N, C-alpha and C positions, 0 to 999 in steps of 0.2 A: 794610466791610474796609479795610483801612488800608496803604498803604502805605510801605515805611520803606527808605530810602534815606541817601547819607552827602552832605556837604555834599562839594566835588570841590580846594575849599582847602585846608582847616583839617581834615575825613577827618571829621566833627561827626556823629553818630547822630541819622538824626529820621524822622520816621512822621504822613503824615496823614493825611486819609481819601480817599479814592479821587476823590472828585471834583473833588481839586485839580488830578488829574493836568494838567498842561502851563500849570498857573500859577508865580508866584514866587513858593519862601518865601524869609524871612531867618534868615539862621543863626544859633543863639542861640550859636555859639563865638566865631565870627569877627564877625559881621554884614553879611557877605557877602551878595548877591541869589543865592538858586539855586532851579533851575527844577526843578520834580517831575517824577520824572519816571514814564515810563509804567510798566503792569502789563507786569511781562515774563512772554513767552510760558509758558504748561505744558511744561516738557521731558519725553516718556513712557521707561520704562528701556528697552531697549533686549528685543524679543522672547527669549526664553532659546533658546538654539541647542540644542533635540535632544540625548543623547549618540549620536556616533557606536554605528551598529550591529555590533557585531566579527564578524562569522559563524564557524561554528567552523570552521575543516578537516573536508575532507573527507578521508573512514578509506580511506586506499586498500585493506582491508582488512575495508571493507563490503561484502556481498555482498546481491547486486540479484539481481530476486529473474522469469525468465524467459518464462515460462510454469506456469497452473497450470489443472490436469483431472481430469476422474475420467472411469471408464466412462461410455458409452453403454448407455440404457436400449432404443437400437435391436439394444443384440446381445447383449438376452434375449429376442427376438421369440418367436418359437420357444416360450418359455416363459409368458409374455406373453398369448397363442393359448393354449393349453392350459390356464391360472388361468380366465382370461373364458370360454374354454366349459365350466368343472366348474363355473364359480359357476353360470350361463346355466340348464345341467343340474340341477341341485344347489336351484337357485329352482321348475321345474316336479317333481320329483321329490316335492319337501320333503312337500306333503299328501299326497300317494298312497302313496309309500313314504318311512317317515319319517325311515330309519336311512338307506338310500342317501344320499337326499336333503341331509342333514346330513352325512354321506363326503365327496359332491360342491364339496358348499361348504366345508367343512372343507382342506379341496386346493387348488381353489381356490384362496382365498386365501396357505394356504401358500404357494402360487406365488406370488401375487402376493408377498406381501410377502416371497418369497425375493428377489425385482430389487429390489426397492428397501435392503434390507440392501447387494447386493455395487452397490449405484451409489452409496449415501451413506456408506456404515464403506469407501472408497475411495479417497485423492485422490494425484496426483501430484503433484508438483512440481521444479521446475525454474529453478537457478537457475545464477548464471554461475560456482560453484564446487563444486555436490553438486550432487546429483539425489537427491529422498527419494519414498519410496513408503510413506505413511500407511496403517495397515489399522484398526479396528477405531473402534468410536460411545462408548464409555463407558473399556474396556479399553482403550485405546490400543499400538498394534505401530508400531515407525519404524525403514524399514530407508534405508540411506542408502550414496553411492557417490560416493566423492569424483573428479568429473571427471578429474584427472587419470592418472587409475588404467583407465578405461574405453575396452576394448583395439579394442571395435566397439559397431556394432549396428547392424537388421539386423529387415524390418518382413512381417511376415504377416499374408496378409488371404483368407479365402473368398470364394466368388462372389458368395455373402449382403451378407458383408459388404464388398466389393469395388459394390452395391450401390447400400447404406446408408453409404458414405464410411467406416467405420470399420474395425478393424480391431485386431495390436499390436503394440506393437515389442519388440522382447529385447535388451537392453546386458546386456551383457560384461565386466568388471572383470579386475583382478588383484587387485583385496584378497580375501583369506581369504575373512572372516567373511563376504563378501558377491557371488560370485562373477557373482552375475548376477541380473539385476532387467526380472521381462517387466509393462509398460503392456499393461494388460487390454483390449477393447471398449474402443479412446481415437477421437473423433474425429478426423479428416485425421490420422493415422497416419503418411504420409509426411514429412509437412511437420515436425511433431513430430519422425521418428526427425533431418530436415534439422538441427534446430536444436540439437536435441545431441551432431549429431555437427558443425555450426562451436561451441559451446563447448567443446567439449570439447577441439577442434586447437588454442581459443587456448590453455586450460590445459595442455598437454601445452607450445605454446609459453612460457608463461609462468613455465612451475617446468623449465625447460630438458630436458622430457623425449622421449626420440626413439618412434619412432612404436614401434619390437620395444621396446624394452626395457622388460622385465617390473620394478614396484616392489612390496618387500615389506611385509610389514603391519607 
């Protein structure tokens, strides 16, 4: 490895082997003595500063989901018991009385399937702006109400529903196309009703709608 340096007196460029570091050389330009300097330290470039991440501004109109739920299977307990009973009886009679056994099995399976359809094909969703009810598995229908149009929300519970902690919430609105939505057989109906109430009151304030004002669609 060679070291390149210059004479301090005349600026003549010189180079010597690295083993000559610290020795005195004669400048070929002016003939003066020049001390061979040491190997200059390696200076690594500073690490690249990552580009600042610019976060996108929050959209004030973006909807925020509050809750999502569906009908509880506990709301169909009677139907479930009837379906299971029909299946058991059908299994007992299918060999003795094949026609009767097959009919009972078909009825039992139909009752159990209807419970699955009722709970799997209905979904309720509340955001801070709207209330949605989605029905259907393949072909879907979605009803919605703007929260500021909601007038009232009430809870209905039968005796058994109270024991199982389920019930229905009826939402009444001034929307011409969807004047009423019923959230049927949902868990914790009182809590969901209060959540709907608090958010529709907030939506009214946000839209400057009075509590008794009717908004035409």
